[in-house]
C-alpha positions as CSV (number, residue, x, y, z in Angstrom):
1,M,-0.4,17.4,-17.1
2,D,-0.9,17.1,-13.3
3,A,0.4,13.9,-11.8
4,T,-1.0,14.5,-8.4
5,T,-4.3,12.9,-9.3
6,G,-4.5,9.3,-8.1
7,I,-3.9,7.1,-5.2
8,P,-0.7,7.5,-3.0
9,P,1.7,4.6,-3.2
10,A,1.9,2.1,-0.3
11,V,5.3,2.8,1.3
12,T,6.6,-0.5,3.0
13,E,9.8,-1.6,4.4
14,E,10.8,-3.0,0.9
15,T,9.7,0.1,-1.0
16,G,10.9,2.8,1.4
17,P,14.3,3.3,0.1
18,F,12.9,3.7,-3.4
19,W,10.4,6.4,-2.3
20,A,13.0,8.2,-0.2
21,A,15.4,8.4,-3.1
22,A,12.6,9.6,-5.4
23,G,12.0,12.4,-3.0
24,E,15.6,13.4,-3.4
25,G,15.2,13.2,-7.2
26,R,17.2,9.9,-7.5
27,L,16.1,6.8,-9.3
28,V,17.2,3.5,-7.4
29,V,16.6,-0.1,-8.1
30,E,17.4,-3.1,-5.8
31,R,20.7,-4.8,-6.0
32,C,21.4,-8.1,-4.6
33,S,24.5,-8.0,-2.2
34,S,25.0,-11.8,-2.7
35,C,24.9,-12.2,-6.5
36,G,24.7,-8.5,-7.8
37,A,21.5,-9.0,-9.9
38,E,19.3,-5.8,-10.1
39,S,15.7,-5.6,-10.2
40,F,12.7,-3.4,-10.1
41,P,10.2,-2.8,-8.4
42,P,11.6,-3.3,-5.0
43,R,10.5,-6.5,-3.1
44,G,13.3,-7.0,-0.6
45,V,14.2,-10.4,-2.2
46,C,16.5,-11.2,-5.0
47,R,14.7,-12.6,-8.0
48,A,17.8,-14.3,-9.2
49,C,19.1,-16.2,-6.1
50,R,16.3,-15.5,-3.6
51,A,18.7,-13.9,-1.1
52,R,17.2,-11.2,1.2
53,T,20.3,-9.0,1.2
54,T,19.4,-6.3,-1.1
55,E,20.5,-2.6,-1.3
56,P,19.7,0.5,-3.4
57,A,21.5,1.0,-6.6
58,E,21.1,4.4,-8.3
59,I,20.6,4.7,-12.0
60,T,21.9,7.7,-13.8
61,G,21.9,8.7,-17.4
62,R,19.5,8.0,-20.1
63,G,17.3,5.1,-20.9
64,R,15.2,4.0,-23.8
65,V,11.6,3.3,-24.3
66,Y,11.0,-0.6,-24.3
67,S,7.4,-0.4,-24.5
68,F,4.6,2.0,-23.9
69,T,0.8,2.6,-23.9
70,V,-1.3,5.6,-24.6
71,N,-4.2,5.8,-22.2
72,H,-7.5,7.5,-23.4
73,Q,-9.6,6.2,-20.6
74,R,-10.3,8.8,-17.7
75,W,-9.9,6.5,-14.8
76,L,-10.3,9.1,-12.2
77,P,-12.1,12.5,-12.0
78,G,-9.6,15.3,-13.0
79,L,-7.3,12.9,-14.9
80,E,-6.2,14.5,-18.0
81,V,-6.2,12.3,-21.2
82,P,-4.5,11.1,-23.4
83,Y,-1.3,10.4,-21.7
84,A,1.4,7.9,-22.4
85,V,3.1,5.5,-19.9
86,V,6.3,4.1,-20.9
87,L,8.4,1.1,-19.7
88,V,12.1,2.3,-19.8
89,E,15.3,0.1,-19.8
90,F,18.7,1.3,-19.1
91,P,22.1,0.3,-20.7
92,G,24.1,-2.1,-18.6
93,R,21.2,-3.2,-16.5
94,P,19.6,-6.2,-18.1
95,G,16.0,-6.9,-17.0
96,V,15.6,-3.6,-15.1
97,R,12.7,-1.8,-16.5
98,V,10.8,1.2,-14.9
99,A,7.4,2.6,-15.7
100,G,6.4,6.2,-15.6
101,R,4.6,8.9,-17.6
102,I,6.5,10.5,-20.4
103,R,6.8,14.4,-20.7
104,G,8.3,16.5,-23.4
105,C,6.3,15.0,-26.3
106,A,2.7,14.5,-27.4
107,P,1.5,11.0,-26.4
108,E,1.2,10.0,-30.2
109,E,4.9,10.9,-30.7
110,T,6.0,8.3,-28.2
111,A,8.0,5.5,-29.8
112,I,9.8,2.4,-28.8
113,G,13.5,3.0,-28.7
114,M,13.2,6.8,-28.1
115,P,15.9,8.1,-25.7
116,V,14.5,9.5,-22.4
117,A,16.0,11.2,-19.4
118,I,15.1,10.3,-15.7
119,G,12.9,12.7,-14.1
120,F,10.3,13.1,-11.2
121,E,7.1,15.0,-10.7
122,P,5.0,15.6,-7.8
123,G,2.5,12.6,-7.3
124,P,-0.5,11.8,-5.1
125,G,0.0,12.3,-1.4
126,G,3.1,14.6,-1.7
127,C,5.3,11.7,-3.1
128,A,7.7,12.0,-6.0
129,I,6.9,9.7,-8.8
130,P,9.2,8.7,-11.7
131,S,8.6,10.3,-15.1
132,F,10.6,10.4,-18.1
133,L,11.6,13.3,-20.4
134,A,11.8,12.8,-24.1
135,V,15.0,13.8,-25.4
136,A,16.3,14.4,-29.1
137,E,18.5,11.5,-30.5
138,G,22.2,12.3,-30.1
139,A,21.5,15.2,-27.8
140,G,24.2,15.8,-25.0
141,P,24.1,14.3,-21.6
């Protein structure tokens, strides 16, 4: 599936660190320098204490599918369907959930709780967008 179909993301002062890290193959969320709360997507303000002192915090390791949807609608010309979009949560990061397409399994094989690895793929406008790779339960790091 080609992820370059679509509208390029708006890169702003708040989202710039996320997109820069994505271009390097790293997934970052916002961490509040005042209270330590983490959140995604980036907004430049802490959702817990409202401080404006946020910094990027890298997520590594595997996540688990929290929720998903299988899209059968061809929203844009050239968009291959069906495809699954997953919402992934990560151990030790309560409330942080990142959306992306899933690769490595058929859309109908996607399931809540399945383990996924962090990945990126070329997106519209030359940006790197988060995607997740299905991994076998109990597989190594």
